[in-house]
PDB file of N, CA, C and O in Angstrom:
ATOM      1  N   UNK A   1      48.254 -39.276 -23.210  1.00  0.00           N
ATOM      2  CA  UNK A   1      47.354 -38.616 -24.129  1.00  0.00           C
ATOM      3  C   UNK A   1      47.377 -39.279 -25.501  1.00  0.00           C
ATOM      4  O   UNK A   1      46.400 -39.207 -26.247  1.00  0.00           O
ATOM      5  N   UNK A   2      48.481 -39.916 -25.828  1.00  0.00           N
ATOM      6  CA  UNK A   2      48.583 -40.635 -27.097  1.00  0.00           C
ATOM      7  C   UNK A   2      48.710 -42.114 -26.770  1.00  0.00           C
ATOM      8  O   UNK A   2      49.558 -42.515 -25.973  1.00  0.00           O
ATOM      9  N   UNK A   3      47.866 -42.915 -27.387  1.00  0.00           N
ATOM     10  CA  UNK A   3      47.913 -44.361 -27.153  1.00  0.00           C
ATOM     11  C   UNK A   3      49.215 -44.939 -27.702  1.00  0.00           C
ATOM     12  O   UNK A   3      49.646 -44.606 -28.806  1.00  0.00           O
ATOM     13  N   UNK A   4      49.826 -45.806 -26.912  1.00  0.00           N
ATOM     14  CA  UNK A   4      51.049 -46.472 -27.360  1.00  0.00           C
ATOM     15  C   UNK A   4      50.943 -47.958 -27.069  1.00  0.00           C
ATOM     16  O   UNK A   4      50.130 -48.401 -26.259  1.00  0.00           O
ATOM     17  N   UNK A   5      51.787 -48.709 -27.752  1.00  0.00           N
ATOM     18  CA  UNK A   5      51.836 -50.151 -27.587  1.00  0.00           C
ATOM     19  C   UNK A   5      53.213 -50.523 -27.063  1.00  0.00           C
ATOM     20  O   UNK A   5      54.227 -50.059 -27.584  1.00  0.00           O
ATOM     21  N   UNK A   6      53.249 -51.347 -26.046  1.00  0.00           N
ATOM     22  CA  UNK A   6      54.527 -51.805 -25.499  1.00  0.00           C
ATOM     23  C   UNK A   6      55.070 -52.914 -26.391  1.00  0.00           C
ATOM     24  O   UNK A   6      54.333 -53.800 -26.823  1.00  0.00           O
ATOM     25  N   UNK A   7      56.371 -52.850 -26.658  1.00  0.00           N
ATOM     26  CA  UNK A   7      57.029 -53.865 -27.483  1.00  0.00           C
ATOM     27  C   UNK A   7      58.435 -54.076 -26.948  1.00  0.00           C
ATOM     28  O   UNK A   7      58.937 -53.286 -26.148  1.00  0.00           O
ATOM     29  N   UNK A   8      59.053 -55.141 -27.398  1.00  0.00           N
ATOM     30  CA  UNK A   8      60.424 -55.439 -27.018  1.00  0.00           C
ATOM     31  C   UNK A   8      61.319 -55.218 -28.231  1.00  0.00           C
ATOM     32  O   UNK A   8      61.040 -55.715 -29.323  1.00  0.00           O
ATOM     33  N   UNK A   9      62.386 -54.475 -28.028  1.00  0.00           N
ATOM     34  CA  UNK A   9      63.347 -54.262 -29.102  1.00  0.00           C
ATOM     35  C   UNK A   9      63.999 -55.600 -29.422  1.00  0.00           C
ATOM     36  O   UNK A   9      64.556 -56.231 -28.524  1.00  0.00           O
ATOM     37  N   UNK A  10      63.948 -56.052 -30.666  1.00  0.00           N
ATOM     38  CA  UNK A  10      64.473 -57.378 -30.983  1.00  0.00           C
ATOM     39  C   UNK A  10      65.991 -57.498 -30.803  1.00  0.00           C
ATOM     40  O   UNK A  10      66.508 -58.597 -30.601  1.00  0.00           O
ATOM     41  N   UNK A  11      66.693 -56.379 -30.875  1.00  0.00           N
ATOM     42  CA  UNK A  11      68.140 -56.407 -30.739  1.00  0.00           C
ATOM     43  C   UNK A  11      68.602 -56.357 -29.284  1.00  0.00           C
ATOM     44  O   UNK A  11      69.435 -57.156 -28.856  1.00  0.00           O
ATOM     45  N   UNK A  12      68.051 -55.410 -28.539  1.00  0.00           N
ATOM     46  CA  UNK A  12      68.520 -55.202 -27.168  1.00  0.00           C
ATOM     47  C   UNK A  12      67.631 -55.859 -26.123  1.00  0.00           C
ATOM     48  O   UNK A  12      68.024 -55.976 -24.962  1.00  0.00           O
ATOM     49  N   UNK A  13      66.457 -56.283 -26.512  1.00  0.00           N
ATOM     50  CA  UNK A  13      65.474 -56.897 -25.614  1.00  0.00           C
ATOM     51  C   UNK A  13      64.932 -55.915 -24.576  1.00  0.00           C
ATOM     52  O   UNK A  13      64.303 -56.329 -23.602  1.00  0.00           O
ATOM     53  N   UNK A  14      65.169 -54.624 -24.776  1.00  0.00           N
ATOM     54  CA  UNK A  14      64.621 -53.624 -23.872  1.00  0.00           C
ATOM     55  C   UNK A  14      63.193 -53.296 -24.267  1.00  0.00           C
ATOM     56  O   UNK A  14      62.829 -53.363 -25.441  1.00  0.00           O
ATOM     57  N   UNK A  15      62.391 -52.940 -23.277  1.00  0.00           N
ATOM     58  CA  UNK A  15      61.005 -52.580 -23.512  1.00  0.00           C
ATOM     59  C   UNK A  15      60.946 -51.165 -24.082  1.00  0.00           C
ATOM     60  O   UNK A  15      61.695 -50.285 -23.656  1.00  0.00           O
ATOM     61  N   UNK A  16      60.057 -50.952 -25.042  1.00  0.00           N
ATOM     62  CA  UNK A  16      59.873 -49.630 -25.621  1.00  0.00           C
ATOM     63  C   UNK A  16      58.416 -49.425 -25.982  1.00  0.00           C
ATOM     64  O   UNK A  16      57.640 -50.378 -26.047  1.00  0.00           O
ATOM     65  N   UNK A  17      58.050 -48.169 -26.218  1.00  0.00           N
ATOM     66  CA  UNK A  17      56.678 -47.827 -26.588  1.00  0.00           C
ATOM     67  C   UNK A  17      56.632 -47.449 -28.055  1.00  0.00           C
ATOM     68  O   UNK A  17      57.486 -46.703 -28.535  1.00  0.00           O
ATOM     69  N   UNK A  18      55.651 -47.954 -28.760  1.00  0.00           N
ATOM     70  CA  UNK A  18      55.455 -47.631 -30.169  1.00  0.00           C
ATOM     71  C   UNK A  18      54.156 -46.851 -30.311  1.00  0.00           C
ATOM     72  O   UNK A  18      53.133 -47.219 -29.735  1.00  0.00           O
ATOM     73  N   UNK A  19      54.207 -45.768 -31.084  1.00  0.00           N
ATOM     74  CA  UNK A  19      53.023 -44.944 -31.307  1.00  0.00           C
ATOM     75  C   UNK A  19      52.650 -45.041 -32.776  1.00  0.00           C
ATOM     76  O   UNK A  19      53.472 -44.780 -33.654  1.00  0.00           O
ATOM     77  N   UNK A  20      51.410 -45.417 -33.038  1.00  0.00           N
ATOM     78  CA  UNK A  20      50.927 -45.553 -34.413  1.00  0.00           C
ATOM     79  C   UNK A  20      50.691 -44.170 -35.025  1.00  0.00           C
ATOM     80  O   UNK A  20      50.294 -43.247 -34.314  1.00  0.00           O
ATOM     81  N   UNK A  21      50.925 -44.013 -36.319  1.00  0.00           N
ATOM     82  CA  UNK A  21      50.666 -42.730 -36.980  1.00  0.00           C
ATOM     83  C   UNK A  21      49.222 -42.257 -36.817  1.00  0.00           C
ATOM     84  O   UNK A  21      48.970 -41.054 -36.744  1.00  0.00           O
ATOM     85  N   UNK A  22      48.284 -43.182 -36.759  1.00  0.00           N
ATOM     86  CA  UNK A  22      46.876 -42.819 -36.585  1.00  0.00           C
ATOM     87  C   UNK A  22      46.653 -42.167 -35.223  1.00  0.00           C
ATOM     88  O   UNK A  22      45.840 -41.251 -35.099  1.00  0.00           O
ATOM     89  N   UNK A  23      47.371 -42.636 -34.200  1.00  0.00           N
ATOM     90  CA  UNK A  23      47.245 -42.047 -32.856  1.00  0.00           C
ATOM     91  C   UNK A  23      47.772 -40.616 -32.848  1.00  0.00           C
ATOM     92  O   UNK A  23      47.200 -39.743 -32.195  1.00  0.00           O
ATOM     93  N   UNK A  24      48.858 -40.377 -33.571  1.00  0.00           N
ATOM     94  CA  UNK A  24      49.401 -39.016 -33.675  1.00  0.00           C
ATOM     95  C   UNK A  24      48.402 -38.118 -34.405  1.00  0.00           C
ATOM     96  O   UNK A  24      48.181 -36.979 -33.994  1.00  0.00           O
ATOM     97  N   UNK A  25      47.804 -38.617 -35.471  1.00  0.00           N
ATOM     98  CA  UNK A  25      46.808 -37.844 -36.223  1.00  0.00           C
ATOM     99  C   UNK A  25      45.607 -37.480 -35.350  1.00  0.00           C
ATOM    100  O   UNK A  25      45.110 -36.356 -35.421  1.00  0.00           O
ATOM    101  N   UNK A  26      45.140 -38.421 -34.529  1.00  0.00           N
ATOM    102  CA  UNK A  26      44.025 -38.135 -33.623  1.00  0.00           C
ATOM    103  C   UNK A  26      44.409 -37.073 -32.600  1.00  0.00           C
ATOM    104  O   UNK A  26      43.606 -36.196 -32.283  1.00  0.00           O
ATOM    105  N   UNK A  27      45.632 -37.150 -32.084  1.00  0.00           N
ATOM    106  CA  UNK A  27      46.115 -36.171 -31.110  1.00  0.00           C
ATOM    107  C   UNK A  27      46.173 -34.785 -31.740  1.00  0.00           C
ATOM    108  O   UNK A  27      45.690 -33.820 -31.148  1.00  0.00           O
ATOM    109  N   UNK A  28      46.750 -34.671 -32.918  1.00  0.00           N
ATOM    110  CA  UNK A  28      46.901 -33.378 -33.594  1.00  0.00           C
ATOM    111  C   UNK A  28      45.550 -32.814 -34.016  1.00  0.00           C
ATOM    112  O   UNK A  28      45.406 -31.597 -34.134  1.00  0.00           O
ATOM    113  N   UNK A  29      44.575 -33.653 -34.241  1.00  0.00           N
ATOM    114  CA  UNK A  29      43.230 -33.164 -34.591  1.00  0.00           C
ATOM    115  C   UNK A  29      42.563 -32.469 -33.404  1.00  0.00           C
ATOM    116  O   UNK A  29      41.695 -31.619 -33.600  1.00  0.00           O
ATOM    117  N   UNK A  30      42.952 -32.816 -32.186  1.00  0.00           N
ATOM    118  CA  UNK A  30      42.348 -32.253 -30.983  1.00  0.00           C
ATOM    119  C   UNK A  30      43.224 -31.202 -30.313  1.00  0.00           C
ATOM    120  O   UNK A  30      42.706 -30.215 -29.790  1.00  0.00           O
ATOM    121  N   UNK A  31      44.529 -31.391 -30.320  1.00  0.00           N
ATOM    122  CA  UNK A  31      45.454 -30.530 -29.585  1.00  0.00           C
ATOM    123  C   UNK A  31      46.473 -29.873 -30.517  1.00  0.00           C
ATOM    124  O   UNK A  31      46.739 -30.364 -31.613  1.00  0.00           O
ATOM    125  N   UNK A  32      47.040 -28.747 -30.056  1.00  0.00           N
ATOM    126  CA  UNK A  32      48.100 -28.047 -30.783  1.00  0.00           C
ATOM    127  C   UNK A  32      49.277 -27.811 -29.838  1.00  0.00           C
ATOM    128  O   UNK A  32      49.152 -27.021 -28.902  1.00  0.00           O
ATOM    129  N   UNK A  33      50.409 -28.469 -30.055  1.00  0.00           N
ATOM    130  CA  UNK A  33      51.596 -28.186 -29.250  1.00  0.00           C
ATOM    131  C   UNK A  33      52.160 -26.806 -29.599  1.00  0.00           C
ATOM    132  O   UNK A  33      52.088 -26.377 -30.751  1.00  0.00           O
ATOM    133  N   UNK A  34      52.708 -26.129 -28.625  1.00  0.00           N
ATOM    134  CA  UNK A  34      53.254 -24.794 -28.815  1.00  0.00           C
ATOM    135  C   UNK A  34      54.362 -24.787 -29.866  1.00  0.00           C
ATOM    136  O   UNK A  34      54.405 -23.892 -30.710  1.00  0.00           O
ATOM    137  N   UNK A  35      55.235 -25.751 -29.825  1.00  0.00           N
ATOM    138  CA  UNK A  35      56.334 -25.823 -30.791  1.00  0.00           C
ATOM    139  C   UNK A  35      55.851 -25.971 -32.219  1.00  0.00           C
ATOM    140  O   UNK A  35      56.441 -25.396 -33.135  1.00  0.00           O
ATOM    141  N   UNK A  36      54.796 -26.728 -32.422  1.00  0.00           N
ATOM    142  CA  UNK A  36      54.242 -26.910 -33.766  1.00  0.00           C
ATOM    143  C   UNK A  36      53.636 -25.605 -34.285  1.00  0.00           C
ATOM    144  O   UNK A  36      53.789 -25.272 -35.461  1.00  0.00           O
ATOM    145  N   UNK A  37      52.953 -24.870 -33.413  1.00  0.00           N
ATOM    146  CA  UNK A  37      52.391 -23.581 -33.822  1.00  0.00           C
ATOM    147  C   UNK A  37      53.508 -22.609 -34.196  1.00  0.00           C
ATOM    148  O   UNK A  37      53.412 -21.909 -35.204  1.00  0.00           O
ATOM    149  N   UNK A  38      54.571 -22.565 -33.385  1.00  0.00           N
ATOM    150  CA  UNK A  38      55.686 -21.664 -33.657  1.00  0.00           C
ATOM    151  C   UNK A  38      56.365 -22.027 -34.976  1.00  0.00           C
ATOM    152  O   UNK A  38      56.727 -21.141 -35.751  1.00  0.00           O
ATOM    153  N   UNK A  39      56.536 -23.296 -35.229  1.00  0.00           N
ATOM    154  CA  UNK A  39      57.161 -23.744 -36.480  1.00  0.00           C
ATOM    155  C   UNK A  39      56.315 -23.336 -37.680  1.00  0.00           C
ATOM    156  O   UNK A  39      56.843 -22.841 -38.675  1.00  0.00           O
ATOM    157  N   UNK A  40      55.009 -23.540 -37.588  1.00  0.00           N
ATOM    158  CA  UNK A  40      54.114 -23.182 -38.691  1.00  0.00           C
ATOM    159  C   UNK A  40      54.099 -21.680 -38.957  1.00  0.00           C
ATOM    160  O   UNK A  40      53.965 -21.252 -40.104  1.00  0.00           O
ATOM    161  N   UNK A  41      54.237 -20.877 -37.899  1.00  0.00           N
ATOM    162  CA  UNK A  41      54.232 -19.425 -38.050  1.00  0.00           C
ATOM    163  C   UNK A  41      55.618 -18.867 -38.365  1.00  0.00           C
ATOM    164  O   UNK A  41      55.745 -17.695 -38.719  1.00  0.00           O
ATOM    165  N   UNK A  42      56.655 -19.690 -38.242  1.00  0.00           N
ATOM    166  CA  UNK A  42      58.013 -19.248 -38.502  1.00  0.00           C
ATOM    167  C   UNK A  42      58.537 -18.273 -37.464  1.00  0.00           C
ATOM    168  O   UNK A  42      59.281 -17.350 -37.799  1.00  0.00           O
ATOM    169  N   UNK A  43      58.166 -18.462 -36.227  1.00  0.00           N
ATOM    170  CA  UNK A  43      58.591 -17.581 -35.150  1.00  0.00           C
ATOM    171  C   UNK A  43      58.973 -18.407 -33.931  1.00  0.00           C
ATOM    172  O   UNK A  43      58.937 -19.637 -33.967  1.00  0.00           O
ATOM    173  N   UNK A  44      59.337 -17.724 -32.854  1.00  0.00           N
ATOM    174  CA  UNK A  44      59.706 -18.416 -31.630  1.00  0.00           C
ATOM    175  C   UNK A  44      58.476 -18.779 -30.811  1.00  0.00           C
ATOM    176  O   UNK A  44      57.446 -18.109 -30.880  1.00  0.00           O
ATOM    177  N   UNK A  45      58.599 -19.841 -30.044  1.00  0.00           N
ATOM    178  CA  UNK A  45      57.492 -20.293 -29.200  1.00  0.00           C
ATOM    179  C   UNK A  45      57.104 -19.232 -28.180  1.00  0.00           C
ATOM    180  O   UNK A  45      55.934 -19.126 -27.812  1.00  0.00           O
ATOM    181  N   UNK A  46      58.075 -18.446 -27.719  1.00  0.00           N
ATOM    182  CA  UNK A  46      57.798 -17.397 -26.740  1.00  0.00           C
ATOM    183  C   UNK A  46      56.806 -16.375 -27.310  1.00  0.00           C
ATOM    184  O   UNK A  46      55.932 -15.895 -26.588  1.00  0.00           O
ATOM    185  N   UNK A  47      56.938 -16.042 -28.596  1.00  0.00           N
ATOM    186  CA  UNK A  47      56.039 -15.072 -29.228  1.00  0.00           C
ATOM    187  C   UNK A  47      54.621 -15.628 -29.353  1.00  0.00           C
ATOM    188  O   UNK A  47      53.643 -14.917 -29.125  1.00  0.00           O
ATOM    189  N   UNK A  48      54.523 -16.890 -29.713  1.00  0.00           N
ATOM    190  CA  UNK A  48      53.209 -17.525 -29.838  1.00  0.00           C
ATOM    191  C   UNK A  48      52.554 -17.633 -28.467  1.00  0.00           C
ATOM    192  O   UNK A  48      51.360 -17.371 -28.327  1.00  0.00           O
ATOM    193  N   UNK A  49      53.329 -18.016 -27.459  1.00  0.00           N
ATOM    194  CA  UNK A  49      52.803 -18.131 -26.101  1.00  0.00           C
ATOM    195  C   UNK A  49      52.289 -16.783 -25.599  1.00  0.00           C
ATOM    196  O   UNK A  49      51.240 -16.718 -24.958  1.00  0.00           O
ATOM    197  N   UNK A  50      53.020 -15.716 -25.886  1.00  0.00           N
ATOM    198  CA  UNK A  50      52.592 -14.375 -25.464  1.00  0.00           C
ATOM    199  C   UNK A  50      51.288 -13.981 -26.150  1.00  0.00           C
ATOM    200  O   UNK A  50      50.412 -13.382 -25.527  1.00  0.00           O
ATOM    201  N   UNK A  51      51.159 -14.318 -27.432  1.00  0.00           N
ATOM    202  CA  UNK A  51      49.930 -13.998 -28.160  1.00  0.00           C
ATOM    203  C   UNK A  51      48.741 -14.765 -27.576  1.00  0.00           C
ATOM    204  O   UNK A  51      47.651 -14.210 -27.437  1.00  0.00           O
ATOM    205  N   UNK A  52      48.950 -16.034 -27.236  1.00  0.00           N
ATOM    206  CA  UNK A  52      47.873 -16.834 -26.659  1.00  0.00           C
ATOM    207  C   UNK A  52      47.515 -16.352 -25.253  1.00  0.00           C
ATOM    208  O   UNK A  52      46.339 -16.323 -24.890  1.00  0.00           O
ATOM    209  N   UNK A  53      48.519 -15.975 -24.461  1.00  0.00           N
ATOM    210  CA  UNK A  53      48.255 -15.431 -23.121  1.00  0.00           C
ATOM    211  C   UNK A  53      47.453 -14.135 -23.209  1.00  0.00           C
ATOM    212  O   UNK A  53      46.532 -13.916 -22.422  1.00  0.00           O
ATOM    213  N   UNK A  54      47.799 -13.284 -24.158  1.00  0.00           N
ATOM    214  CA  UNK A  54      47.091 -12.018 -24.334  1.00  0.00           C
ATOM    215  C   UNK A  54      45.620 -12.258 -24.680  1.00  0.00           C
ATOM    216  O   UNK A  54      44.747 -11.497 -24.262  1.00  0.00           O
ATOM    217  N   UNK A  55      45.352 -13.320 -25.444  1.00  0.00           N
ATOM    218  CA  UNK A  55      43.979 -13.676 -25.814  1.00  0.00           C
ATOM    219  C   UNK A  55      43.310 -14.531 -24.740  1.00  0.00           C
ATOM    220  O   UNK A  55      42.180 -14.985 -24.917  1.00  0.00           O
ATOM    221  N   UNK A  56      44.011 -14.748 -23.628  1.00  0.00           N
ATOM    222  CA  UNK A  56      43.517 -15.543 -22.500  1.00  0.00           C
ATOM    223  C   UNK A  56      43.207 -16.991 -22.868  1.00  0.00           C
ATOM    224  O   UNK A  56      42.248 -17.580 -22.368  1.00  0.00           O
ATOM    225  N   UNK A  57      44.027 -17.550 -23.742  1.00  0.00           N
ATOM    226  CA  UNK A  57      43.944 -18.968 -24.081  1.00  0.00           C
ATOM    227  C   UNK A  57      45.028 -19.662 -23.267  1.00  0.00           C
ATOM    228  O   UNK A  57      46.210 -19.348 -23.412  1.00  0.00           O
ATOM    229  N   UNK A  58      44.642 -20.585 -22.428  1.00  0.00           N
ATOM    230  CA  UNK A  58      45.578 -21.248 -21.517  1.00  0.00           C
ATOM    231  C   UNK A  58      45.865 -22.675 -21.990  1.00  0.00           C
ATOM    232  O   UNK A  58      44.994 -23.331 -22.562  1.00  0.00           O
ATOM    233  N   UNK A  59      47.105 -23.158 -21.745  1.00  0.00           N
ATOM    234  CA  UNK A  59      47.429 -24.545 -22.107  1.00  0.00           C
ATOM    235  C   UNK A  59      46.746 -25.519 -21.151  1.00  0.00           C
ATOM    236  O   UNK A  59      46.324 -25.151 -20.055  1.00  0.00           O
ATOM    237  N   UNK A  60      46.653 -26.751 -21.590  1.00  0.00           N
ATOM    238  CA  UNK A  60      46.095 -27.770 -20.712  1.00  0.00           C
ATOM    239  C   UNK A  60      47.090 -28.014 -19.576  1.00  0.00           C
ATOM    240  O   UNK A  60      48.296 -27.892 -19.788  1.00  0.00           O
ATOM    241  N   UNK A  61      46.622 -28.349 -18.396  1.00  0.00           N
ATOM    242  CA  UNK A  61      47.536 -28.539 -17.265  1.00  0.00           C
ATOM    243  C   UNK A  61      48.385 -29.801 -17.439  1.00  0.00           C
ATOM    244  O   UNK A  61      47.871 -30.914 -17.550  1.00  0.00           O
ATOM    245  N   UNK A  62      49.694 -29.586 -17.457  1.00  0.00           N
ATOM    246  CA  UNK A  62      50.669 -30.670 -17.558  1.00  0.00           C
ATOM    247  C   UNK A  62      51.795 -30.381 -16.571  1.00  0.00           C
ATOM    248  O   UNK A  62      51.919 -29.248 -16.105  1.00  0.00           O
ATOM    249  N   UNK A  63      52.615 -31.372 -16.242  1.00  0.00           N
ATOM    250  CA  UNK A  63      53.761 -31.114 -15.368  1.00  0.00           C
ATOM    251  C   UNK A  63      54.704 -30.071 -15.987  1.00  0.00           C
ATOM    252  O   UNK A  63      54.695 -29.864 -17.201  1.00  0.00           O
ATOM    253  N   UNK A  64      55.510 -29.423 -15.153  1.00  0.00           N
ATOM    254  CA  UNK A  64      56.398 -28.358 -15.597  1.00  0.00           C
ATOM    255  C   UNK A  64      57.383 -28.799 -16.671  1.00  0.00           C
ATOM    256  O   UNK A  64      57.751 -27.999 -17.532  1.00  0.00           O
ATOM    257  N   UNK A  65      57.806 -30.028 -16.638  1.00  0.00           N
ATOM    258  CA  UNK A  65      58.813 -30.494 -17.583  1.00  0.00           C
ATOM    259  C   UNK A  65      58.251 -30.748 -18.985  1.00  0.00           C
ATOM    260  O   UNK A  65      59.010 -31.036 -19.910  1.00  0.00           O
ATOM    261  N   UNK A  66      56.948 -30.646 -19.146  1.00  0.00           N
ATOM    262  CA  UNK A  66      56.302 -30.910 -20.437  1.00  0.00           C
ATOM    263  C   UNK A  66      56.118 -29.623 -21.235  1.00  0.00           C
ATOM    264  O   UNK A  66      56.029 -28.530 -20.676  1.00  0.00           O
ATOM    265  N   UNK A  67      56.064 -29.782 -22.537  1.00  0.00           N
ATOM    266  CA  UNK A  67      55.805 -28.649 -23.420  1.00  0.00           C
ATOM    267  C   UNK A  67      54.358 -28.192 -23.245  1.00  0.00           C
ATOM    268  O   UNK A  67      53.510 -28.948 -22.771  1.00  0.00           O
ATOM    269  N   UNK A  68      54.091 -26.958 -23.630  1.00  0.00           N
ATOM    270  CA  UNK A  68      52.723 -26.442 -23.541  1.00  0.00           C
ATOM    271  C   UNK A  68      51.901 -26.984 -24.703  1.00  0.00           C
ATOM    272  O   UNK A  68      52.321 -26.941 -25.859  1.00  0.00           O
ATOM    273  N   UNK A  69      50.733 -27.490 -24.372  1.00  0.00           N
ATOM    274  CA  UNK A  69      49.826 -28.034 -25.371  1.00  0.00           C
ATOM    275  C   UNK A  69      48.478 -27.353 -25.189  1.00  0.00           C
ATOM    276  O   UNK A  69      47.952 -27.286 -24.078  1.00  0.00           O
ATOM    277  N   UNK A  70      47.927 -26.854 -26.275  1.00  0.00           N
ATOM    278  CA  UNK A  70      46.664 -26.125 -26.252  1.00  0.00           C
ATOM    279  C   UNK A  70      45.586 -26.927 -26.959  1.00  0.00           C
ATOM    280  O   UNK A  70      45.879 -27.777 -27.800  1.00  0.00           O
ATOM    281  N   UNK A  71      44.342 -26.652 -26.613  1.00  0.00           N
ATOM    282  CA  UNK A  71      43.221 -27.274 -27.316  1.00  0.00           C
ATOM    283  C   UNK A  71      43.070 -26.550 -28.652  1.00  0.00           C
ATOM    284  O   UNK A  71      42.981 -25.323 -28.697  1.00  0.00           O
ATOM    285  N   UNK A  72      43.044 -27.315 -29.728  1.00  0.00           N
ATOM    286  CA  UNK A  72      43.042 -26.760 -31.076  1.00  0.00           C
ATOM    287  C   UNK A  72      41.882 -25.770 -31.297  1.00  0.00           C
ATOM    288  O   UNK A  72      42.087 -24.715 -31.897  1.00  0.00           O
ATOM    289  N   UNK A  73      40.690 -26.090 -30.830  1.00  0.00           N
ATOM    290  CA  UNK A  73      39.522 -25.241 -31.064  1.00  0.00           C
ATOM    291  C   UNK A  73      39.686 -23.869 -30.419  1.00  0.00           C
ATOM    292  O   UNK A  73      39.115 -22.893 -30.907  1.00  0.00           O
ATOM    293  N   UNK A  74      40.449 -23.773 -29.339  1.00  0.00           N
ATOM    294  CA  UNK A  74      40.662 -22.499 -28.663  1.00  0.00           C
ATOM    295  C   UNK A  74      41.845 -21.723 -29.250  1.00  0.00           C
ATOM    296  O   UNK A  74      41.782 -20.500 -29.371  1.00  0.00           O
ATOM    297  N   UNK A  75      42.905 -22.415 -29.608  1.00  0.00           N
ATOM    298  CA  UNK A  75      44.135 -21.750 -30.032  1.00  0.00           C
ATOM    299  C   UNK A  75      44.154 -21.402 -31.522  1.00  0.00           C
ATOM    300  O   UNK A  75      44.712 -20.371 -31.900  1.00  0.00           O
ATOM    301  N   UNK A  76      43.564 -22.230 -32.364  1.00  0.00           N
ATOM    302  CA  UNK A  76      43.635 -22.001 -33.813  1.00  0.00           C
ATOM    303  C   UNK A  76      43.083 -20.639 -34.248  1.00  0.00           C
ATOM    304  O   UNK A  76      43.715 -19.987 -35.079  1.00  0.00           O
ATOM    305  N   UNK A  77      41.944 -20.179 -33.734  1.00  0.00           N
ATOM    306  CA  UNK A  77      41.459 -18.862 -34.160  1.00  0.00           C
ATOM    307  C   UNK A  77      42.405 -17.722 -33.774  1.00  0.00           C
ATOM    308  O   UNK A  77      42.487 -16.725 -34.491  1.00  0.00           O
ATOM    309  N   UNK A  78      43.108 -17.852 -32.666  1.00  0.00           N
ATOM    310  CA  UNK A  78      43.992 -16.789 -32.196  1.00  0.00           C
ATOM    311  C   UNK A  78      45.257 -16.712 -33.052  1.00  0.00           C
ATOM    312  O   UNK A  78      45.700 -15.620 -33.408  1.00  0.00           O
ATOM    313  N   UNK A  79      45.840 -17.870 -33.382  1.00  0.00           N
ATOM    314  CA  UNK A  79      47.082 -17.843 -34.146  1.00  0.00           C
ATOM    315  C   UNK A  79      46.842 -17.640 -35.643  1.00  0.00           C
ATOM    316  O   UNK A  79      47.783 -17.353 -36.384  1.00  0.00           O
ATOM    317  N   UNK A  80      45.598 -17.784 -36.094  1.00  0.00           N
ATOM    318  CA  UNK A  80      45.294 -17.575 -37.507  1.00  0.00           C
ATOM    319  C   UNK A  80      45.245 -16.099 -37.860  1.00  0.00           C
ATOM    320  O   UNK A  80      45.279 -15.738 -39.036  1.00  0.00           O
ATOM    321  N   UNK A  81      45.165 -15.236 -36.837  1.00  0.00           N
ATOM    322  CA  UNK A  81      45.050 -13.801 -37.071  1.00  0.00           C
ATOM    323  C   UNK A  81      46.370 -13.239 -37.562  1.00  0.00           C
ATOM    324  O   UNK A  81      46.474 -12.039 -37.816  1.00  0.00           O
TER     325      UNK A  81
END
């Protein structure tokens, strides 16, 4: 979901991914991670998730091991209340 560039670590020669700040800005302009919403509201992610579920706002489908990520246009009005 976020564009990255493959690079080689100059010290260890291991391959790694680099993410440009502009790519993060584009991602945050479209999506809202659950943890970021909870941090901004000063509460636990469980409380924010319950509020979004009650408003029938669902996260985008991701594997179970991933954090919940919501579409900003759907989630922002609910958490602004």
